[in-house]
Residue frames as qw, qx, qy, qz and C-alpha x, y, z in Angstrom:
[[0.006, 0.890, 0.456, 0.007, 0.00, -0.01, -0.02],
 [0.437, 0.539, -0.017, 0.720, 1.55, 3.27, -1.16],
 [0.328, -0.818, 0.002, -0.472, 0.21, 5.26, 1.79],
 [0.842, -0.530, 0.072, 0.074, 1.72, 2.95, 4.43],
 [0.805, 0.168, 0.039, 0.567, 5.01, 2.82, 2.50],
 [0.215, 0.696, -0.018, 0.684, 5.31, 6.63, 2.34],
 [0.529, -0.784, 0.040, -0.322, 4.44, 7.00, 5.99],
 [0.895, -0.365, 0.068, 0.247, 7.06, 4.51, 7.08],
 [0.672, 0.327, 0.059, 0.662, 9.69, 6.05, 4.81],
 [0.026, -0.818, -0.035, -0.573, 8.79, 9.54, 6.01],
 [0.705, -0.707, 0.022, -0.048, 9.39, 8.56, 9.59],
 [0.851, -0.139, 0.109, 0.494, 12.90, 7.39, 8.73],
 [0.450, 0.484, 0.131, 0.739, 13.64, 10.63, 6.87],
 [0.218, -0.320, -0.407, 0.827, 12.30, 12.86, 9.63],
 [0.028, 0.716, 0.576, 0.392, 8.89, 14.41, 9.06],
 [0.258, -0.404, -0.300, 0.825, 8.68, 18.07, 9.88],
 [0.213, 0.811, 0.487, 0.242, 6.94, 21.24, 8.98],
 [0.398, -0.298, -0.056, 0.866, 8.77, 24.53, 8.42],
 [0.086, 0.509, 0.507, 0.690, 5.99, 26.28, 6.52],
 [0.067, -0.028, 0.312, -0.947, 4.52, 29.49, 7.86],
 [0.055, -0.531, -0.846, 0.011, 1.03, 29.08, 9.23],
 [0.007, -0.141, -0.060, 0.988, -0.06, 32.62, 8.31],
 [0.356, 0.588, 0.634, -0.354, -3.65, 33.69, 8.12],
 [0.138, -0.011, 0.535, 0.833, -4.78, 34.59, 4.62],
 [0.457, 0.272, 0.184, -0.827, -7.90, 36.35, 3.38],
 [0.595, 0.302, 0.742, -0.064, -10.66, 34.37, 1.69],
 [0.510, 0.815, 0.153, -0.229, -10.95, 36.84, -1.15],
 [0.730, 0.096, 0.329, 0.591, -8.67, 36.90, -4.18],
 [0.022, -0.785, 0.030, 0.618, -7.17, 40.28, -5.03],
 [0.702, 0.638, 0.259, 0.182, -7.17, 41.27, -8.70],
 [0.392, -0.658, 0.292, 0.573, -3.74, 42.42, -9.82],
 [0.445, -0.037, 0.629, 0.636, -2.17, 43.49, -13.11],
 [0.196, 0.239, -0.284, -0.908, -3.35, 45.17, -16.27],
 [0.705, 0.357, 0.404, -0.461, -6.64, 44.53, -18.01],
 [0.290, -0.142, 0.812, 0.487, -6.58, 42.24, -21.02],
 [0.544, 0.251, -0.279, -0.750, -8.58, 42.34, -24.21],
 [0.906, 0.045, 0.278, -0.317, -10.63, 39.25, -25.09],
 [0.800, 0.520, -0.292, 0.059, -8.08, 38.27, -27.75],
 [0.160, 0.615, -0.663, 0.396, -5.17, 38.64, -25.34],
 [0.607, -0.305, 0.556, -0.480, -7.01, 36.70, -22.68],
 [0.953, 0.209, 0.061, -0.213, -7.79, 33.86, -25.09],
 [0.619, 0.573, -0.493, 0.213, -4.14, 33.62, -26.11],
 [0.145, -0.521, 0.680, -0.495, -3.12, 33.53, -22.43],
 [0.803, -0.113, 0.380, -0.445, -5.77, 30.90, -21.69],
 [0.903, 0.374, -0.197, -0.079, -4.65, 28.72, -24.56],
 [0.402, 0.574, -0.612, 0.365, -1.07, 28.92, -23.37],
 [0.450, -0.425, 0.556, -0.555, -2.15, 28.24, -19.78],
 [0.923, 0.029, 0.211, -0.321, -3.97, 25.04, -20.69],
 [0.794, 0.493, -0.345, 0.089, -1.17, 23.89, -23.00],
 [0.166, 0.601, -0.648, 0.437, 1.55, 24.37, -20.36],
 [0.637, -0.343, 0.493, -0.483, -0.41, 22.54, -17.69],
 [0.188, 0.298, -0.913, -0.207, -0.42, 19.45, -19.93],
 [0.537, 0.082, 0.671, -0.505, -3.76, 18.19, -18.70],
 [0.800, 0.513, 0.263, -0.165, -4.69, 17.62, -22.36],
 [0.248, -0.534, 0.640, 0.493, -2.00, 16.37, -24.73],
 [0.091, 0.073, -0.806, -0.580, -2.90, 15.94, -28.38],
 [0.613, -0.234, -0.412, -0.632, -6.13, 13.97, -28.60],
 [0.428, -0.116, -0.824, 0.353, -5.45, 12.16, -25.34],
 [0.385, -0.743, -0.367, -0.406, -8.44, 13.01, -23.07],
 [0.115, -0.586, 0.462, -0.656, -8.03, 14.78, -19.79],
 [0.534, -0.211, -0.798, 0.180, -8.17, 12.80, -16.53],
 [0.311, -0.490, 0.247, -0.776, -10.10, 13.62, -13.39],
 [0.140, -0.029, 0.891, -0.430, -11.45, 11.93, -10.29],
 [0.534, -0.237, -0.510, -0.632, -14.76, 10.08, -10.64],
 [0.654, -0.391, -0.630, 0.147, -14.72, 8.09, -7.42],
 [0.392, -0.906, -0.109, -0.119, -14.83, 9.86, -4.07],
 [0.405, 0.607, -0.456, 0.509, -11.61, 11.53, -2.98],
 [0.776, -0.587, -0.211, 0.097, -10.33, 10.26, 0.34],
 [0.292, 0.784, -0.291, 0.463, -7.78, 12.86, 1.45],
 [0.791, -0.536, -0.147, 0.255, -5.11, 12.35, 4.08],
 [0.210, 0.857, -0.314, 0.351, -2.41, 14.81, 5.19],
 [0.894, -0.357, -0.126, 0.239, 0.62, 13.36, 6.99],
 [0.659, 0.249, -0.152, 0.693, 3.91, 14.58, 8.36],
 [0.036, -0.455, 0.172, -0.873, 2.58, 17.45, 10.46],
 [0.124, 0.070, 0.745, -0.651, 0.77, 17.79, 13.76],
 [0.125, 0.487, 0.864, 0.025, -2.90, 16.89, 13.89],
 [0.106, 0.781, 0.336, -0.515, -4.08, 20.52, 14.12],
 [0.033, 0.559, -0.447, -0.698, -1.99, 21.59, 11.12],
 [0.102, 0.082, 0.922, 0.365, -3.12, 18.51, 9.13],
 [0.165, 0.640, 0.712, -0.236, -6.72, 19.50, 9.94],
 [0.102, 0.743, -0.018, -0.661, -6.13, 23.04, 8.58],
 [0.011, 0.354, -0.711, -0.607, -4.66, 21.70, 5.34],
 [0.107, 0.265, 0.946, 0.153, -7.36, 19.09, 4.90],
 [0.160, 0.701, 0.534, -0.444, -10.11, 21.66, 5.57],
 [0.148, 0.673, -0.228, -0.688, -8.74, 24.11, 3.00],
 [0.015, 0.196, -0.851, -0.487, -8.24, 21.38, 0.39],
 [0.150, 0.412, 0.896, -0.080, -11.66, 19.93, 1.05],
 [0.203, 0.716, 0.261, -0.615, -13.21, 23.36, 0.54],
 [0.157, 0.513, -0.538, -0.650, -11.54, 23.55, -2.89],
 [0.063, 0.048, 0.971, 0.226, -12.64, 20.02, -3.80],
 [0.192, 0.590, 0.725, -0.299, -16.25, 20.92, -2.99],
 [0.161, 0.698, 0.003, -0.698, -16.09, 24.26, -4.77],
 [0.204, 0.412, -0.654, -0.600, -15.10, 22.66, -8.09],
 [0.836, 0.081, 0.054, -0.540, -17.73, 19.91, -7.63],
 [0.440, 0.327, -0.836, 0.005, -15.37, 16.99, -7.35],
 [0.811, -0.370, -0.362, -0.274, -16.60, 13.98, -5.40],
 [0.098, -0.553, 0.673, -0.481, -15.54, 13.45, -1.77],
 [0.537, -0.112, -0.836, 0.014, -15.63, 10.03, -0.15],
 [0.523, -0.558, 0.116, -0.634, -17.91, 9.78, 2.90],
 [0.913, -0.373, 0.065, -0.151, -17.50, 7.75, 6.05],
 [0.616, -0.510, 0.542, 0.259, -14.52, 5.47, 6.55],
 [0.736, 0.669, -0.055, -0.087, -12.51, 5.34, 3.34],
 [0.839, -0.115, 0.204, 0.492, -9.18, 4.23, 1.92],
 [0.115, -0.783, 0.158, 0.591, -6.77, 7.10, 1.26],
 [0.720, 0.442, 0.408, 0.345, -6.36, 7.84, -2.45],
 [0.281, 0.829, -0.055, 0.481, -5.09, 11.44, -2.26],
 [0.754, -0.465, -0.194, 0.422, -2.08, 11.63, 0.02],
 [0.191, 0.882, -0.168, 0.397, -0.27, 14.86, 0.92],
 [0.845, -0.353, -0.189, 0.354, 2.96, 14.22, 2.83],
 [0.010, -0.951, 0.259, -0.167, 5.20, 16.88, 4.41],
 [0.937, -0.127, -0.029, 0.323, 8.76, 15.53, 4.53],
 [0.353, -0.808, 0.237, 0.409, 12.30, 16.79, 5.07],
 [0.134, -0.436, 0.688, 0.565, 13.71, 15.39, 1.77],
 [0.736, 0.424, 0.188, -0.493, 11.25, 14.95, -1.08],
 [0.517, 0.582, -0.583, -0.230, 13.84, 13.72, -3.55],
 [0.005, -0.319, 0.928, -0.194, 15.02, 10.95, -1.28],
 [0.546, 0.151, 0.646, -0.512, 11.50, 9.87, -0.45],
 [0.718, 0.518, -0.085, -0.458, 10.49, 9.72, -4.12],
 [0.378, 0.520, -0.761, -0.082, 13.56, 7.62, -4.89],
 [0.206, -0.162, 0.901, -0.345, 12.76, 5.23, -2.05],
 [0.680, 0.326, 0.394, -0.526, 9.14, 4.83, -3.19],
 [0.640, 0.581, -0.373, -0.338, 10.35, 4.14, -6.73],
 [0.185, 0.446, -0.871, 0.087, 12.77, 1.54, -5.42],
 [0.212, -0.015, 0.890, -0.404, 10.39, -0.26, -3.08],
 [0.460, 0.518, 0.668, -0.269, 7.11, 0.16, -4.98],
 [0.144, -0.222, 0.485, 0.834, 7.96, 1.01, -8.59],
 [0.088, 0.468, 0.822, 0.312, 4.47, 0.10, -9.79],
 [0.044, -0.781, -0.462, 0.418, 3.10, 3.26, -8.21],
 [0.019, -0.715, 0.196, 0.671, 4.98, 5.42, -10.73],
 [0.529, 0.131, 0.736, 0.402, 4.42, 3.44, -13.94],
 [0.338, 0.822, 0.455, 0.052, 2.29, 6.25, -15.44],
 [0.039, -0.949, 0.206, 0.236, 5.29, 8.61, -15.44],
 [0.868, 0.123, 0.267, 0.400, 7.98, 8.11, -18.06],
 [0.537, 0.614, 0.107, 0.568, 10.81, 9.93, -19.81],
 [0.252, 0.426, -0.242, 0.834, 11.95, 13.39, -18.74],
 [0.524, -0.590, -0.020, -0.614, 9.04, 13.78, -16.29],
 [0.919, -0.312, -0.233, 0.063, 10.12, 10.66, -14.46],
 [0.652, 0.163, -0.269, 0.690, 13.71, 11.91, -14.21],
 [0.084, -0.547, 0.100, -0.827, 12.45, 15.28, -12.95],
 [0.743, -0.529, -0.151, -0.381, 10.31, 13.53, -10.35],
 [0.928, -0.261, -0.161, 0.212, 13.14, 11.34, -9.09],
 [0.697, 0.002, -0.056, 0.715, 16.18, 13.54, -9.59],
 [0.085, 0.707, 0.157, 0.684, 14.87, 17.13, -9.64],
 [0.282, -0.071, -0.539, 0.790, 15.01, 19.60, -6.76],
 [0.291, -0.522, -0.376, -0.708, 11.36, 20.77, -6.87],
 [0.214, -0.248, 0.558, -0.762, 9.93, 21.88, -3.50],
 [0.703, 0.134, 0.469, -0.518, 6.73, 19.98, -4.32],
 [0.202, 0.246, -0.836, -0.447, 6.57, 16.85, -6.46],
 [0.686, 0.134, 0.426, -0.574, 3.60, 14.62, -7.31],
 [0.138, 0.153, -0.874, -0.440, 2.47, 11.64, -9.31],
 [0.708, 0.070, 0.112, -0.694, -0.76, 9.86, -10.27],
 [0.300, 0.043, 0.947, 0.106, -2.20, 6.44, -10.87],
 [0.447, 0.260, -0.216, -0.828, -4.44, 6.60, -13.93],
 [0.476, 0.203, 0.849, -0.110, -7.31, 4.20, -14.61],
 [0.148, 0.110, -0.571, -0.800, -9.25, 3.78, -17.81],
 [0.489, 0.396, 0.670, -0.394, -12.88, 3.40, -18.81],
 [0.332, 0.309, 0.684, 0.571, -14.62, 3.18, -22.17],
 [0.073, -0.068, -0.146, -0.984, -16.34, 6.08, -23.83],
 [0.520, -0.362, -0.509, -0.583, -19.75, 4.42, -23.32],
 [0.546, -0.584, 0.241, -0.551, -19.25, 4.05, -19.61],
 [0.979, -0.116, -0.170, -0.007, -18.03, 0.47, -19.42],
 [0.516, -0.732, 0.413, 0.166, -14.88, -0.39, -17.49],
 [0.610, 0.620, -0.490, -0.052, -11.78, -1.18, -19.44],
 [0.847, -0.415, 0.331, 0.023, -9.60, -4.15, -18.62],
 [0.079, -0.608, 0.718, 0.328, -6.49, -5.92, -19.80],
 [0.674, 0.181, 0.715, -0.044, -8.61, -8.75, -21.27],
 [0.161, -0.115, 0.629, 0.752, -8.03, -9.05, -25.02],
 [0.554, 0.467, 0.226, -0.651, -10.90, -7.76, -27.11],
 [0.834, 0.366, 0.414, 0.022, -11.92, -9.48, -30.36],
 [0.532, 0.835, -0.089, 0.105, -9.80, -7.12, -32.45],
 [0.029, -0.786, 0.599, -0.151, -6.67, -7.69, -30.36],
 [0.969, -0.140, 0.183, -0.093, -6.81, -11.48, -30.37],
 [0.442, -0.622, 0.572, 0.300, -3.45, -13.16, -30.47],
 [0.705, 0.571, -0.343, -0.244, -1.54, -14.53, -33.41],
 [0.048, -0.518, 0.843, -0.137, 0.51, -16.96, -31.36],
 [0.389, -0.021, -0.911, -0.134, -0.01, -20.68, -30.89],
 [0.105, -0.306, -0.800, 0.505, -1.82, -20.12, -27.61],
 [0.012, -0.688, -0.592, -0.421, -4.12, -17.54, -29.18],
 [0.354, -0.604, -0.356, 0.619, -3.11, -14.78, -26.75],
 [0.178, 0.957, 0.166, -0.159, -3.35, -11.10, -27.32],
 [0.687, 0.439, 0.002, 0.580, -0.77, -9.42, -29.51],
 [0.098, -0.842, 0.146, -0.510, -0.74, -6.57, -27.00],
 [0.353, 0.224, -0.734, 0.535, 1.53, -6.78, -23.95],
 [0.411, -0.545, -0.704, 0.195, -0.04, -7.46, -20.57],
 [0.248, -0.521, -0.353, 0.736, -1.56, -4.45, -18.88],
 [0.012, -0.034, -0.368, -0.929, -2.63, -2.59, -22.00],
 [0.383, 0.333, 0.583, -0.634, -6.25, -1.49, -21.36],
 [0.111, -0.098, -0.742, -0.654, -8.76, -2.70, -23.92],
 [0.360, 0.286, 0.560, -0.690, -12.54, -2.34, -24.03],
 [0.337, 0.390, 0.834, 0.197, -15.66, -2.80, -26.08],
 [0.218, 0.804, 0.248, -0.494, -16.44, 0.74, -27.21],
 [0.480, -0.012, 0.593, 0.646, -16.01, 0.75, -30.96],
 [0.310, 0.825, 0.459, -0.113, -18.56, 3.38, -32.08],
 [0.518, 0.283, 0.220, 0.777, -17.05, 5.51, -34.88],
 [0.104, -0.943, -0.296, 0.113, -16.97, 9.21, -34.01],
 [0.490, 0.574, -0.082, 0.651, -14.93, 12.26, -34.95],
 [0.174, -0.703, 0.219, -0.654, -15.49, 13.86, -31.56],
 [0.816, -0.486, 0.114, -0.292, -15.90, 11.02, -29.10],
 [0.073, 0.556, -0.817, 0.135, -12.99, 9.24, -27.46],
 [0.800, -0.084, -0.552, -0.219, -13.33, 5.47, -27.12],
 [0.673, -0.231, -0.550, 0.439, -11.55, 5.61, -23.77],
 [0.245, -0.893, 0.009, -0.377, -11.84, 7.90, -20.80],
 [0.550, 0.233, -0.560, 0.575, -9.05, 8.51, -18.27],
 [0.574, -0.750, -0.191, -0.270, -9.65, 8.68, -14.53],
 [0.089, 0.588, -0.622, 0.509, -7.41, 9.62, -11.62],
 [0.799, -0.303, -0.513, -0.076, -7.43, 6.61, -9.29],
 [0.680, -0.599, -0.172, 0.387, -4.80, 7.86, -6.83],
 [0.346, 0.801, -0.139, 0.468, -2.48, 10.85, -6.40],
 [0.726, -0.457, -0.210, 0.469, 0.50, 11.49, -4.11],
 [0.182, 0.890, -0.066, 0.413, 1.83, 14.98, -3.34],
 [0.758, -0.292, -0.251, 0.527, 5.16, 15.31, -1.49],
 [0.001, 0.962, -0.015, 0.271, 5.98, 18.68, 0.06],
 [0.725, 0.062, -0.309, 0.613, 9.67, 19.12, 0.87],
 [0.295, -0.916, -0.261, 0.075, 9.56, 21.57, 3.78],
 [0.544, -0.490, 0.189, 0.654, 13.24, 22.47, 3.43],
 [0.321, 0.156, 0.525, 0.773, 12.98, 23.35, -0.25],
 [0.096, -0.695, -0.549, -0.454, 9.59, 24.97, 0.25],
 [0.396, -0.461, -0.429, 0.668, 10.73, 27.10, 3.20],
 [0.044, -0.183, 0.028, 0.982, 9.08, 30.51, 3.32],
 [0.343, -0.265, -0.558, -0.708, 5.71, 29.66, 1.70],
 [0.491, -0.215, 0.411, -0.737, 2.60, 29.72, 3.84],
 [0.323, 0.061, 0.932, -0.154, 0.66, 26.65, 4.87],
 [0.551, 0.581, 0.376, -0.466, -2.37, 27.92, 2.93],
 [0.388, 0.679, -0.456, -0.425, -0.27, 28.30, -0.21],
 [0.046, -0.282, 0.955, 0.078, 1.01, 24.73, 0.16],
 [0.444, 0.296, 0.777, -0.333, -2.55, 23.48, 0.63],
 [0.538, 0.677, 0.078, -0.495, -3.82, 25.34, -2.48],
 [0.245, 0.584, -0.706, -0.317, -0.89, 24.07, -4.57],
 [0.195, -0.096, 0.973, -0.075, -1.52, 20.51, -3.39],
 [0.526, 0.462, 0.568, -0.432, -5.21, 20.82, -4.19],
 [0.474, 0.689, -0.236, -0.495, -4.52, 22.10, -7.73],
 [0.283, 0.466, -0.811, -0.213, -2.09, 19.34, -8.68],
 [0.272, 0.003, 0.921, -0.278, -4.12, 16.74, -6.76],
 [0.555, 0.480, 0.462, -0.498, -7.33, 17.46, -8.65],
 [0.679, 0.698, -0.079, -0.215, -5.93, 17.58, -12.21],
 [0.899, 0.004, 0.211, 0.383, -3.21, 15.66, -14.04],
 [0.097, 0.978, -0.145, -0.112, -0.76, 18.56, -14.13],
 [0.803, 0.400, -0.204, 0.391, 2.59, 18.33, -15.89],
 [0.627, -0.595, -0.069, 0.498, 5.57, 18.98, -13.62],
 [0.353, -0.338, 0.237, 0.840, 7.55, 22.18, -14.26],
 [0.216, 0.574, 0.653, 0.443, 4.65, 23.95, -16.02],
 [0.095, -0.469, -0.236, 0.846, 4.89, 27.70, -15.25],
 [0.306, 0.689, 0.618, 0.222, 2.22, 29.75, -17.00],
 [0.238, 0.225, 0.114, 0.938, 1.92, 33.30, -18.34],
 [0.401, -0.637, -0.243, -0.612, -1.04, 34.16, -16.12],
 [0.251, -0.455, 0.607, -0.602, -1.31, 34.49, -12.35],
 [0.864, -0.124, -0.406, -0.270, -1.83, 30.98, -10.98],
 [0.713, -0.599, 0.342, -0.123, -0.99, 28.93, -7.92],
 [0.948, 0.168, 0.091, 0.254, 1.13, 26.74, -10.24],
 [0.449, 0.672, -0.188, 0.558, 3.55, 29.73, -10.36],
 [0.642, -0.759, -0.106, 0.008, 3.97, 29.66, -6.55],
 [0.724, -0.452, 0.209, 0.476, 7.72, 29.26, -6.89],
 [0.531, 0.458, 0.317, 0.639, 8.12, 31.55, -9.91],
 [0.215, -0.318, -0.152, 0.911, 9.10, 35.21, -9.72],
 [0.239, 0.070, -0.317, -0.915, 6.69, 36.16, -12.54],
 [0.622, -0.194, -0.425, -0.628, 2.92, 35.66, -12.40],
 [0.303, -0.005, -0.882, 0.361, 3.23, 34.06, -8.99],
 [0.554, -0.488, -0.104, -0.667, 0.31, 33.64, -6.61],
 [0.034, 0.215, -0.870, 0.443, 0.17, 32.25, -3.09],
 [0.505, 0.228, 0.654, -0.514, -3.49, 31.18, -3.41],
 [0.383, 0.374, 0.781, 0.321, -5.76, 29.71, -6.06],
 [0.075, 0.234, -0.140, -0.959, -6.73, 32.39, -8.53],
 [0.633, 0.398, 0.240, -0.619, -10.00, 32.91, -10.37],
 [0.564, 0.491, -0.558, -0.358, -8.44, 31.30, -13.45],
 [0.055, 0.238, -0.955, 0.170, -7.39, 28.29, -11.39],
 [0.426, 0.207, 0.697, -0.538, -10.92, 27.84, -10.11],
 [0.647, 0.493, -0.082, -0.576, -12.44, 28.30, -13.59],
 [0.384, 0.445, -0.786, -0.192, -10.05, 25.71, -14.98],
 [0.056, -0.073, 0.954, -0.285, -10.82, 23.13, -12.29],
 [0.518, 0.317, 0.481, -0.632, -14.58, 23.75, -12.38],
 [0.639, 0.494, -0.300, -0.508, -14.65, 23.21, -16.14],
 [0.228, 0.358, -0.905, -0.033, -12.50, 20.10, -15.85],
 [0.152, 0.096, 0.909, -0.377, -15.10, 18.60, -13.51],
 [0.532, 0.477, 0.367, -0.596, -18.01, 19.46, -15.76],
 [0.412, 0.516, -0.524, -0.538, -16.76, 18.71, -19.28],
 [0.969, 0.091, 0.036, -0.226, -17.58, 15.35, -20.92],
 [0.508, -0.548, 0.635, 0.197, -14.71, 12.90, -20.46],
 [0.690, 0.194, 0.657, 0.233, -15.54, 10.92, -23.58],
 [0.431, 0.897, 0.040, -0.086, -14.40, 13.67, -25.97],
 [0.786, 0.314, -0.072, 0.528, -11.16, 13.94, -27.89],
 [0.530, -0.432, -0.198, 0.702, -8.45, 16.00, -26.19],
 [0.218, 0.161, 0.244, 0.931, -8.56, 18.82, -28.73],
 [0.316, -0.623, -0.480, -0.531, -12.23, 19.40, -27.97],
 [0.615, -0.639, -0.391, 0.245, -11.69, 19.29, -24.23],
 [0.456, -0.138, -0.026, 0.879, -8.89, 21.83, -24.63],
 [0.046, -0.427, -0.368, -0.824, -11.42, 24.10, -26.32],
 [0.516, -0.689, -0.481, -0.166, -13.86, 23.70, -23.43],
 [0.628, -0.480, -0.264, 0.553, -11.19, 24.64, -20.92],
 [0.311, 0.069, 0.139, 0.938, -10.00, 27.68, -22.84],
 [0.213, -0.558, -0.459, -0.658, -13.57, 28.91, -23.37],
 [0.576, -0.666, -0.466, 0.081, -14.31, 28.56, -19.64],
 [0.551, -0.300, -0.157, 0.763, -11.33, 30.76, -18.77],
 [0.160, -0.059, 0.176, 0.969, -12.32, 33.69, -20.94],
 [0.218, -0.367, -0.595, -0.681, -16.06, 33.55, -21.51],
 [0.290, -0.512, -0.723, 0.362, -17.43, 33.92, -17.99],
 [0.005, -0.879, -0.265, 0.397, -17.43, 37.69, -18.35],
 [0.565, 0.743, 0.134, 0.333, -16.31, 40.42, -20.75],
 [0.080, -0.913, 0.302, -0.262, -14.06, 42.27, -18.30],
 [0.961, -0.057, -0.185, 0.197, -11.02, 40.06, -17.90],
 [0.290, -0.888, 0.357, 0.008, -8.02, 40.67, -15.67],
 [0.498, 0.571, -0.648, 0.078, -4.51, 39.42, -16.09],
 [0.543, 0.018, -0.803, 0.246, -4.69, 36.17, -14.18],
 [0.461, -0.562, 0.105, -0.679, -7.27, 37.18, -11.61]]
């Protein structure tokens, strides 16, 4: 179990919390120049592209099952503050929250060395990081980011049926045993309806882990850490994805930085949790961009 593994490894690394527990206002202050509709749409397109939640025609992923949040590595009262703030965000964007006793699927861990912990998880439970490959995997394991995260992605068919690794009729094997020509673990399903707009597979976040390195993140407030964890925990965000609008994703950037979720962040997440999952990525990208710029005609620079 990934949660138990991280907790045991965190204890050996020394869990601590050096983040400032400063009170922050509930309102979001509008800063910067006003943008025309065309300028805002260009910024919105760049924002969605940099986040990487939609890549090509690959559909976006989001939670469909109830989120069972757990914050570890800090005292109980601080954990409660973080969980309360994150839960408020989860409810605001209309994501589902698990009720009653549940199994943790969104873990936020405050640790003293995030890089070492990620490396230990990869060594002892490599299956938890199989959805991350290439440069992103190297960044996760070898980078010096103050906050790092990863997901477990599940699949479903565009008509609502669950996908599995069972060979479908069109992937039947050509070997003597009649096995599938696809390697084990490749999701297959029975949704074969031809469509130019509909994806035959939907992608779902099944679990997410967010590691906050309190030494590298020194100086940020607890509320900022909670908002950042909520943003990357609710959407499949690409690591190292600074944007050209004010956003919590720029928390550690000198330009367009914000220490709380902005209006654009909330618009993005709200649309993500309302758009149809069984659409091609390019269409979902359009939905997200439209939601960022079409709520009103008076648009600020990353409100």
